[in-house]
TILOFI-409331 format. One record per residue (C-alpha): x negated, y, z; residue in one letter; residue number from 1. Coordinates in pm, whole numbers, plus 50000, padded with zeros to 5 digits. Layout:
N
+-------+-------+-------+--------+-----+
|    px |    py |    pz | residu | num |
+-------+-------+-------+--------+-----+
|     X |     Y |     Z |      a | NUM |
...
+-------+-------+-------+--------+-----+
//
This chain:
415
+-------+-------+-------+--------+-----+
|    px |    py |    pz | residu | num |
+-------+-------+-------+--------+-----+
| 50000 | 50000 | 50000 |      x |   1 |
| 49851 | 50333 | 49902 |      x |   2 |
| 50125 | 50562 | 49777 |      x |   3 |
| 50452 | 50676 | 49920 |      x |   4 |
| 50736 | 50511 | 49728 |      x |   5 |
| 50968 | 50813 | 49749 |      x |   6 |
| 50862 | 51155 | 49633 |      x |   7 |
| 50806 | 51415 | 49906 |      x |   8 |
| 51055 | 51705 | 49907 |      x |   9 |
| 51006 | 51965 | 49636 |      x |  10 |
| 50752 | 52222 | 49742 |      x |  11 |
| 50615 | 52000 | 50021 |      x |  12 |
| 50238 | 51970 | 49985 |      x |  13 |
| 50099 | 51775 | 50279 |      x |  14 |
| 49737 | 51824 | 50178 |      x |  15 |
| 49788 | 52200 | 50171 |      x |  16 |
| 49961 | 52186 | 50509 |      x |  17 |
| 49673 | 51988 | 50659 |      x |  18 |
| 49437 | 52273 | 50572 |      x |  19 |
| 49614 | 52478 | 50841 |      x |  20 |
| 49514 | 52231 | 51114 |      x |  21 |
| 49141 | 52253 | 51191 |      x |  22 |
| 49152 | 51965 | 51440 |      x |  23 |
| 49243 | 51720 | 51164 |      x |  24 |
| 48913 | 51780 | 50982 |      x |  25 |
| 48694 | 51617 | 51247 |      x |  26 |
| 48558 | 51266 | 51279 |      x |  27 |
| 48597 | 51041 | 51584 |      x |  28 |
| 48336 | 50767 | 51638 |      x |  29 |
| 48219 | 50838 | 51284 |      x |  30 |
| 48561 | 50787 | 51130 |      x |  31 |
| 48807 | 51052 | 51001 |      x |  32 |
| 49055 | 51140 | 51272 |      x |  33 |
| 49398 | 50984 | 51224 |      x |  34 |
| 49619 | 51162 | 51474 |      x |  35 |
| 49936 | 50962 | 51547 |      x |  36 |
| 50029 | 51100 | 51889 |      x |  37 |
| 50249 | 51400 | 51804 |      x |  38 |
| 50529 | 51288 | 52036 |      x |  39 |
| 50288 | 51355 | 52322 |      x |  40 |
| 50173 | 51687 | 52179 |      x |  41 |
| 50168 | 51825 | 51827 |      x |  42 |
| 49856 | 51977 | 51677 |      x |  43 |
| 49835 | 52355 | 51635 |      x |  44 |
| 49795 | 52538 | 51305 |      x |  45 |
| 49540 | 52817 | 51290 |      x |  46 |
| 49825 | 53069 | 51275 |      x |  47 |
| 49917 | 52977 | 51633 |      x |  48 |
| 49556 | 52983 | 51749 |      x |  49 |
| 49511 | 53325 | 51589 |      x |  50 |
| 49824 | 53468 | 51755 |      x |  51 |
| 49695 | 53359 | 52097 |      x |  52 |
| 49345 | 53489 | 52022 |      x |  53 |
| 49481 | 53826 | 51914 |      x |  54 |
| 49680 | 53863 | 52234 |      x |  55 |
| 49374 | 53800 | 52449 |      x |  56 |
| 49140 | 54013 | 52240 |      x |  57 |
| 49365 | 54307 | 52148 |      x |  58 |
| 49696 | 54323 | 52335 |      x |  59 |
| 49633 | 54159 | 52672 |      x |  60 |
| 49854 | 54319 | 52937 |      x |  61 |
| 50140 | 54223 | 53164 |      x |  62 |
| 50490 | 54258 | 53024 |      x |  63 |
| 50809 | 54434 | 53134 |      x |  64 |
| 50611 | 54643 | 53383 |      x |  65 |
| 50390 | 54895 | 53209 |      x |  66 |
| 50448 | 55214 | 53015 |      x |  67 |
| 50103 | 55200 | 52856 |      x |  68 |
| 50051 | 55091 | 52497 |      x |  69 |
| 49909 | 54745 | 52563 |      x |  70 |
| 50199 | 54652 | 52789 |      x |  71 |
| 50447 | 54780 | 52536 |      x |  72 |
| 50289 | 54579 | 52255 |      x |  73 |
| 50271 | 54263 | 52467 |      x |  74 |
| 50630 | 54301 | 52579 |      x |  75 |
| 50750 | 54350 | 52223 |      x |  76 |
| 50563 | 54042 | 52097 |      x |  77 |
| 50684 | 53825 | 52385 |      x |  78 |
| 51046 | 53934 | 52350 |      x |  79 |
| 51030 | 53882 | 51975 |      x |  80 |
| 50970 | 53512 | 52047 |      x |  81 |
| 51296 | 53506 | 52241 |      x |  82 |
| 51472 | 53633 | 51929 |      x |  83 |
| 51293 | 53373 | 51715 |      x |  84 |
| 51392 | 53096 | 51958 |      x |  85 |
| 51755 | 53212 | 51954 |      x |  86 |
| 51756 | 53187 | 51576 |      x |  87 |
| 51568 | 52856 | 51582 |      x |  88 |
| 51845 | 52685 | 51778 |      x |  89 |
| 52125 | 52922 | 51668 |      x |  90 |
| 52214 | 53045 | 52016 |      x |  91 |
| 52476 | 53319 | 52028 |      x |  92 |
| 52282 | 53566 | 52244 |      x |  93 |
| 51919 | 53642 | 52326 |      x |  94 |
| 52016 | 53635 | 52694 |      x |  95 |
| 52101 | 53264 | 52661 |      x |  96 |
| 51734 | 53185 | 52590 |      x |  97 |
| 51528 | 53133 | 52906 |      x |  98 |
| 51149 | 53095 | 52897 |      x |  99 |
| 51027 | 52798 | 53103 |      x | 100 |
| 50709 | 52589 | 53118 |      x | 101 |
| 50865 | 52316 | 52906 |      x | 102 |
| 51161 | 52082 | 52881 |      x | 103 |
| 51073 | 51932 | 53220 |      x | 104 |
| 51107 | 52264 | 53400 |      x | 105 |
| 51423 | 52343 | 53203 |      x | 106 |
| 51593 | 52026 | 53326 |      x | 107 |
| 51471 | 52083 | 53682 |      x | 108 |
| 51605 | 52439 | 53668 |      x | 109 |
| 51954 | 52320 | 53576 |      x | 110 |
| 51953 | 52034 | 53826 |      x | 111 |
| 51837 | 52265 | 54103 |      x | 112 |
| 52034 | 52581 | 54029 |      x | 113 |
| 52356 | 52453 | 53872 |      x | 114 |
| 52351 | 52122 | 54058 |      x | 115 |
| 52308 | 52258 | 54407 |      x | 116 |
| 52589 | 52509 | 54361 |      x | 117 |
| 52846 | 52308 | 54169 |      x | 118 |
| 52790 | 51942 | 54259 |      x | 119 |
| 52934 | 51793 | 54577 |      x | 120 |
| 52940 | 51459 | 54753 |      x | 121 |
| 53131 | 51195 | 54557 |      x | 122 |
| 53060 | 51349 | 54218 |      x | 123 |
| 52879 | 51162 | 53941 |      x | 124 |
| 52597 | 51241 | 53698 |      x | 125 |
| 52550 | 51037 | 53379 |      x | 126 |
| 52215 | 50976 | 53210 |      x | 127 |
| 52119 | 50711 | 52956 |      x | 128 |
| 51903 | 50400 | 52961 |      x | 129 |
| 51649 | 50552 | 52722 |      x | 130 |
| 51567 | 50875 | 52904 |      x | 131 |
| 51224 | 51020 | 52973 |      x | 132 |
| 51147 | 51040 | 53343 |      x | 133 |
| 51197 | 51417 | 53321 |      x | 134 |
| 51565 | 51359 | 53254 |      x | 135 |
| 51603 | 51099 | 53530 |      x | 136 |
| 51409 | 51211 | 53835 |      x | 137 |
| 51556 | 51564 | 53874 |      x | 138 |
| 51906 | 51413 | 53875 |      x | 139 |
| 51800 | 51143 | 54120 |      x | 140 |
| 51671 | 51413 | 54356 |      x | 141 |
| 52003 | 51598 | 54326 |      x | 142 |
| 52199 | 51278 | 54384 |      x | 143 |
| 52000 | 51194 | 54697 |      x | 144 |
| 52047 | 51544 | 54836 |      x | 145 |
| 52417 | 51567 | 54761 |      x | 146 |
| 52545 | 51213 | 54797 |      x | 147 |
| 52615 | 51191 | 54425 |      x | 148 |
| 52616 | 50875 | 54213 |      x | 149 |
| 52390 | 50839 | 53910 |      x | 150 |
| 52551 | 50639 | 53628 |      x | 151 |
| 52358 | 50500 | 53332 |      x | 152 |
| 52474 | 50456 | 52972 |      x | 153 |
| 52351 | 50114 | 52855 |      x | 154 |
| 52185 | 50046 | 52520 |      x | 155 |
| 52173 | 49753 | 52281 |      x | 156 |
| 51881 | 49549 | 52153 |      x | 157 |
| 51812 | 49804 | 51878 |      x | 158 |
| 51769 | 50081 | 52133 |      x | 159 |
| 52102 | 50248 | 52054 |      x | 160 |
| 52335 | 50377 | 52323 |      x | 161 |
| 52665 | 50189 | 52351 |      x | 162 |
| 52927 | 50462 | 52322 |      x | 163 |
| 53214 | 50235 | 52426 |      x | 164 |
| 53039 | 50182 | 52759 |      x | 165 |
| 52962 | 50552 | 52787 |      x | 166 |
| 53332 | 50631 | 52747 |      x | 167 |
| 53411 | 50391 | 53033 |      x | 168 |
| 53168 | 50575 | 53261 |      x | 169 |
| 53336 | 50911 | 53209 |      x | 170 |
| 53592 | 50996 | 53474 |      x | 171 |
| 53724 | 51299 | 53669 |      x | 172 |
| 53425 | 51278 | 53905 |      x | 173 |
| 53173 | 51321 | 53621 |      x | 174 |
| 53006 | 51661 | 53646 |      x | 175 |
| 52714 | 51639 | 53403 |      x | 176 |
| 52602 | 51419 | 53114 |      x | 177 |
| 52227 | 51456 | 53052 |      x | 178 |
| 52087 | 51273 | 52750 |      x | 179 |
| 51796 | 51294 | 52508 |      x | 180 |
| 51861 | 51410 | 52155 |      x | 181 |
| 51579 | 51178 | 52042 |      x | 182 |
| 51411 | 50906 | 52251 |      x | 183 |
| 51040 | 50965 | 52297 |      x | 184 |
| 50974 | 50593 | 52350 |      x | 185 |
| 51190 | 50446 | 52074 |      x | 186 |
| 51265 | 50725 | 51827 |      x | 187 |
| 51640 | 50666 | 51855 |      x | 188 |
| 51845 | 50967 | 51742 |      x | 189 |
| 52147 | 50981 | 51968 |      x | 190 |
| 52489 | 51098 | 51840 |      x | 191 |
| 52477 | 51392 | 52079 |      x | 192 |
| 52749 | 51597 | 51913 |      x | 193 |
| 52999 | 51317 | 51969 |      x | 194 |
| 52866 | 51253 | 52319 |      x | 195 |
| 52900 | 51621 | 52414 |      x | 196 |
| 53259 | 51627 | 52290 |      x | 197 |
| 53335 | 51315 | 52495 |      x | 198 |
| 53184 | 51476 | 52805 |      x | 199 |
| 53390 | 51790 | 52756 |      x | 200 |
| 53711 | 51592 | 52716 |      x | 201 |
| 53638 | 51441 | 53057 |      x | 202 |
| 53582 | 51785 | 53207 |      x | 203 |
| 53204 | 51744 | 53237 |      x | 204 |
| 52915 | 51956 | 53113 |      x | 205 |
| 52637 | 51833 | 52884 |      x | 206 |
| 52261 | 51891 | 52889 |      x | 207 |
| 52053 | 51776 | 52593 |      x | 208 |
| 51680 | 51709 | 52622 |      x | 209 |
| 51562 | 51823 | 52281 |      x | 210 |
| 51187 | 51787 | 52334 |      x | 211 |
| 51159 | 51523 | 52060 |      x | 212 |
| 51428 | 51668 | 51833 |      x | 213 |
| 51342 | 52036 | 51795 |      x | 214 |
| 51012 | 51969 | 51609 |      x | 215 |
| 51172 | 51735 | 51357 |      x | 216 |
| 51527 | 51847 | 51271 |      x | 217 |
| 51752 | 52149 | 51266 |      x | 218 |
| 51919 | 52216 | 51600 |      x | 219 |
| 52237 | 52424 | 51622 |      x | 220 |
| 52349 | 52458 | 51981 |      x | 221 |
| 52672 | 52629 | 51881 |      x | 222 |
| 52767 | 52350 | 51639 |      x | 223 |
| 52678 | 52092 | 51905 |      x | 224 |
| 52873 | 52294 | 52164 |      x | 225 |
| 52619 | 52183 | 52422 |      x | 226 |
| 52614 | 52359 | 52757 |      x | 227 |
| 52236 | 52335 | 52798 |      x | 228 |
| 51953 | 52247 | 52560 |      x | 229 |
| 51582 | 52216 | 52643 |      x | 230 |
| 51267 | 52188 | 52435 |      x | 231 |
| 50890 | 52224 | 52481 |      x | 232 |
| 50665 | 52452 | 52281 |      x | 233 |
| 50370 | 52215 | 52255 |      x | 234 |
| 50572 | 51953 | 52069 |      x | 235 |
| 50671 | 52202 | 51800 |      x | 236 |
| 50310 | 52304 | 51720 |      x | 237 |
| 50301 | 52571 | 51992 |      x | 238 |
| 50091 | 52597 | 52309 |      x | 239 |
| 50135 | 52392 | 52623 |      x | 240 |
| 50294 | 52548 | 52929 |      x | 241 |
| 50584 | 52718 | 52754 |      x | 242 |
| 50930 | 52607 | 52646 |      x | 243 |
| 51291 | 52709 | 52614 |      x | 244 |
| 51607 | 52646 | 52810 |      x | 245 |
| 51928 | 52739 | 52633 |      x | 246 |
| 52240 | 52776 | 52842 |      x | 247 |
| 52583 | 52916 | 52774 |      x | 248 |
| 52588 | 53263 | 52924 |      x | 249 |
| 52897 | 53202 | 53137 |      x | 250 |
| 52720 | 52909 | 53305 |      x | 251 |
| 52388 | 53089 | 53351 |      x | 252 |
| 52565 | 53391 | 53499 |      x | 253 |
| 52736 | 53167 | 53755 |      x | 254 |
| 52412 | 52995 | 53859 |      x | 255 |
| 52185 | 53125 | 54138 |      x | 256 |
| 51818 | 53201 | 54063 |      x | 257 |
| 51583 | 52907 | 54040 |      x | 258 |
| 51286 | 53095 | 54187 |      x | 259 |
| 51235 | 53428 | 54360 |      x | 260 |
| 50973 | 53688 | 54279 |      x | 261 |
| 50892 | 53973 | 54048 |      x | 262 |
| 51107 | 54065 | 53749 |      x | 263 |
| 51406 | 53850 | 53852 |      x | 264 |
| 51535 | 54118 | 54091 |      x | 265 |
| 51731 | 54439 | 54053 |      x | 266 |
| 51682 | 54566 | 54408 |      x | 267 |
| 51506 | 54427 | 54715 |      x | 268 |
| 51545 | 54521 | 55078 |      x | 269 |
| 51500 | 54324 | 55396 |      x | 270 |
| 51877 | 54324 | 55433 |      x | 271 |
| 51974 | 54212 | 55080 |      x | 272 |
| 51836 | 54142 | 54733 |      x | 273 |
| 52033 | 54183 | 54413 |      x | 274 |
| 51932 | 53994 | 54101 |      x | 275 |
| 51847 | 54097 | 53749 |      x | 276 |
| 52067 | 54028 | 53449 |      x | 277 |
| 52017 | 53740 | 53211 |      x | 278 |
| 51775 | 53611 | 53101 |      x | 279 |
| 51538 | 53767 | 53355 |      x | 280 |
| 51723 | 53627 | 53657 |      x | 281 |
| 51555 | 53294 | 53580 |      x | 282 |
| 51210 | 53425 | 53486 |      x | 283 |
| 51036 | 53507 | 53814 |      x | 284 |
| 50674 | 53618 | 53809 |      x | 285 |
| 50423 | 53679 | 53535 |      x | 286 |
| 50498 | 53426 | 53260 |      x | 287 |
| 50271 | 53248 | 53016 |      x | 288 |
| 50258 | 53554 | 52790 |      x | 289 |
| 50000 | 53418 | 52547 |      x | 290 |
| 50192 | 53092 | 52531 |      x | 291 |
| 50517 | 53270 | 52457 |      x | 292 |
| 50357 | 53467 | 52176 |      x | 293 |
| 50194 | 53149 | 52044 |      x | 294 |
| 50532 | 52976 | 52049 |      x | 295 |
| 50672 | 53253 | 51832 |      x | 296 |
| 50396 | 53191 | 51578 |      x | 297 |
| 50469 | 52818 | 51588 |      x | 298 |
| 50840 | 52870 | 51521 |      x | 299 |
| 50750 | 53096 | 51229 |      x | 300 |
| 50520 | 52828 | 51094 |      x | 301 |
| 50769 | 52543 | 51119 |      x | 302 |
| 51046 | 52757 | 50972 |      x | 303 |
| 50814 | 52853 | 50687 |      x | 304 |
| 50780 | 52488 | 50587 |      x | 305 |
| 51150 | 52416 | 50646 |      x | 306 |
| 51294 | 52170 | 50894 |      x | 307 |
| 51500 | 52000 | 50624 |      x | 308 |
| 51181 | 51926 | 50430 |      x | 309 |
| 51000 | 51820 | 50747 |      x | 310 |
| 51279 | 51581 | 50840 |      x | 311 |
| 51298 | 51429 | 50492 |      x | 312 |
| 50922 | 51381 | 50463 |      x | 313 |
| 50886 | 51231 | 50810 |      x | 314 |
| 51165 | 50985 | 50733 |      x | 315 |
| 50971 | 50868 | 50427 |      x | 316 |
| 50664 | 50825 | 50648 |      x | 317 |
| 50871 | 50624 | 50895 |      x | 318 |
| 50997 | 50389 | 50623 |      x | 319 |
| 50648 | 50350 | 50480 |      x | 320 |
| 50484 | 50297 | 50818 |      x | 321 |
| 50746 | 50048 | 50930 |      x | 322 |
| 50680 | 49833 | 50624 |      x | 323 |
| 50302 | 49867 | 50662 |      x | 324 |
| 50275 | 49751 | 51022 |      x | 325 |
| 50548 | 49489 | 50992 |      x | 326 |
| 50302 | 49282 | 50789 |      x | 327 |
| 50080 | 49234 | 51096 |      x | 328 |
| 50127 | 48880 | 51239 |      x | 329 |
| 50264 | 48880 | 51591 |      x | 330 |
| 50364 | 49248 | 51585 |      x | 331 |
| 50713 | 49339 | 51708 |      x | 332 |
| 50858 | 49687 | 51674 |      x | 333 |
| 51038 | 49806 | 51987 |      x | 334 |
| 51327 | 50030 | 51890 |      x | 335 |
| 51498 | 49967 | 51558 |      x | 336 |
| 51790 | 50211 | 51573 |      x | 337 |
| 51971 | 50280 | 51248 |      x | 338 |
| 51930 | 50653 | 51312 |      x | 339 |
| 51568 | 50699 | 51405 |      x | 340 |
| 51297 | 50964 | 51414 |      x | 341 |
| 50939 | 50900 | 51302 |      x | 342 |
| 50825 | 50692 | 51601 |      x | 343 |
| 50674 | 50345 | 51575 |      x | 344 |
| 50653 | 50169 | 51912 |      x | 345 |
| 50532 | 49811 | 51904 |      x | 346 |
| 50371 | 49523 | 52085 |      x | 347 |
| 50140 | 49253 | 51952 |      x | 348 |
| 50176 | 48910 | 52103 |      x | 349 |
| 49894 | 48826 | 52343 |      x | 350 |
| 49721 | 49167 | 52327 |      x | 351 |
| 49773 | 49440 | 52586 |      x | 352 |
| 49869 | 49781 | 52441 |      x | 353 |
| 49574 | 49947 | 52618 |      x | 354 |
| 49338 | 49711 | 52438 |      x | 355 |
| 49510 | 49791 | 52109 |      x | 356 |
| 49469 | 50163 | 52172 |      x | 357 |
| 49102 | 50124 | 52263 |      x | 358 |
| 49016 | 49934 | 51946 |      x | 359 |
| 49214 | 50180 | 51733 |      x | 360 |
| 49030 | 50470 | 51894 |      x | 361 |
| 48699 | 50322 | 51777 |      x | 362 |
| 48848 | 50342 | 51427 |      x | 363 |
| 48927 | 50711 | 51476 |      x | 364 |
| 49299 | 50643 | 51522 |      x | 365 |
| 49475 | 50822 | 51809 |      x | 366 |
| 49790 | 50650 | 51936 |      x | 367 |
| 49965 | 50643 | 52273 |      x | 368 |
| 49971 | 50337 | 52495 |      x | 369 |
| 50164 | 50283 | 52817 |      x | 370 |
| 50522 | 50327 | 52933 |      x | 371 |
| 50552 | 50677 | 52781 |      x | 372 |
| 50720 | 50814 | 53095 |      x | 373 |
| 51012 | 50584 | 53017 |      x | 374 |
| 50966 | 50289 | 53251 |      x | 375 |
| 51335 | 50188 | 53246 |      x | 376 |
| 51307 | 50145 | 52869 |      x | 377 |
| 51007 | 49914 | 52910 |      x | 378 |
| 51192 | 49718 | 53177 |      x | 379 |
| 51494 | 49676 | 52948 |      x | 380 |
| 51276 | 49528 | 52671 |      x | 381 |
| 51078 | 49319 | 52924 |      x | 382 |
| 50743 | 49464 | 52823 |      x | 383 |
| 50490 | 49640 | 53051 |      x | 384 |
| 50402 | 49895 | 52784 |      x | 385 |
| 50396 | 49960 | 52412 |      x | 386 |
| 50162 | 50111 | 52158 |      x | 387 |
| 50327 | 50416 | 52003 |      x | 388 |
| 50238 | 50580 | 51674 |      x | 389 |
| 50436 | 50902 | 51649 |      x | 390 |
| 50430 | 51084 | 51318 |      x | 391 |
| 50447 | 51446 | 51212 |      x | 392 |
| 50473 | 51639 | 50886 |      x | 393 |
| 50091 | 51668 | 50864 |      x | 394 |
| 50045 | 51291 | 50850 |      x | 395 |
| 49996 | 51102 | 50525 |      x | 396 |
| 50070 | 50755 | 50384 |      x | 397 |
| 49694 | 50694 | 50373 |      x | 398 |
| 49681 | 50743 | 50751 |      x | 399 |
| 49949 | 50477 | 50792 |      x | 400 |
| 49740 | 50248 | 50573 |      x | 401 |
| 49452 | 50319 | 50812 |      x | 402 |
| 49677 | 50228 | 51106 |      x | 403 |
| 49768 | 49896 | 50945 |      x | 404 |
| 49400 | 49825 | 50872 |      x | 405 |
| 49314 | 49918 | 51231 |      x | 406 |
| 49572 | 49676 | 51363 |      x | 407 |
| 49426 | 49397 | 51149 |      x | 408 |
| 49091 | 49482 | 51310 |      x | 409 |
| 49258 | 49451 | 51651 |      x | 410 |
| 49376 | 49103 | 51556 |      x | 411 |
| 49024 | 49009 | 51452 |      x | 412 |
| 48871 | 49135 | 51778 |      x | 413 |
| 49117 | 48940 | 51993 |      x | 414 |
| 49144 | 48630 | 51772 |      x | 415 |
+-------+-------+-------+--------+-----+
//
């Protein structure tokens, strides 16, 4: 196998795109780097690196606080990212876009602020069997504090959620349904629009963990009618330590602050503090300004390529890669959903995933091994871990050929 069977979308030139990513030009252990770990973190184009560099070299100042020129420029650039993020997910208002450290903090913010005010003993929270730990543990903490029951949507052998069972879980005690848009461990694309509508019919709210969806497909929070949506900047070619929480303004207005400090207040006295308006009520302290500006550059970059083209090309890579590694004797793909993002998780009979990853690394191939912060998923499939190759729009069919060749080398080493 050496060529992609289907033609890439018109105007999509992967070799040209790869020129924007300096990290991809290096060698590892004397071999060209094959980076197949984008679900953990995506690589950064030079446009993002340059935006961060410019902030530190030219515009570095705190935001929202200064009347001097540097502060004004920094504030304008940072707030422009909020506008870009609103457009990226089609939120109705800029004030519905909250800067956070990532999807993990976004989910913790909702569980802590909304949960502690609106959830009471006897209520129920629903998550799914394929969630990342970040969308399990915050709800478990809330449940333990409040005497709330955590219910779990089961999945089938393909790694798809069973909607009939989900419907049975919904009841008048359900307060929140929190599910991933795309599974980080399996690549399953959940039917979140339908699931949100089902939650609303039961009188519950819905939070969608979009960390693995936002980099790969168009997200429209208004069309989904989701109450909350979270994604991380570093998975969409932006910096680490910055992300977005979307929330409907009526919900955010009703929620108490998540943290106290500078910029989230209107007035402070020892007798009483009044809080700032949205979105600043949830943005205490000096934020990751450079990260926010870098995220804006990343959103510009991804939009410039086009998420429709990205999604189409990555699907072709998924089809190609699935066929390529399926030829390896003893290899079993974990997660075969009919609607699936470009994630290839697998095990090879008799070989531990960590050993697979180590041998592949010597071939210059970067994959993820372990439970991927999704231990319940591993338990369901009765495996301790998997090897995960997660693809992005800067990957090529030739790199998937290299993966298949690397896996044959693994088989030779452990024969």
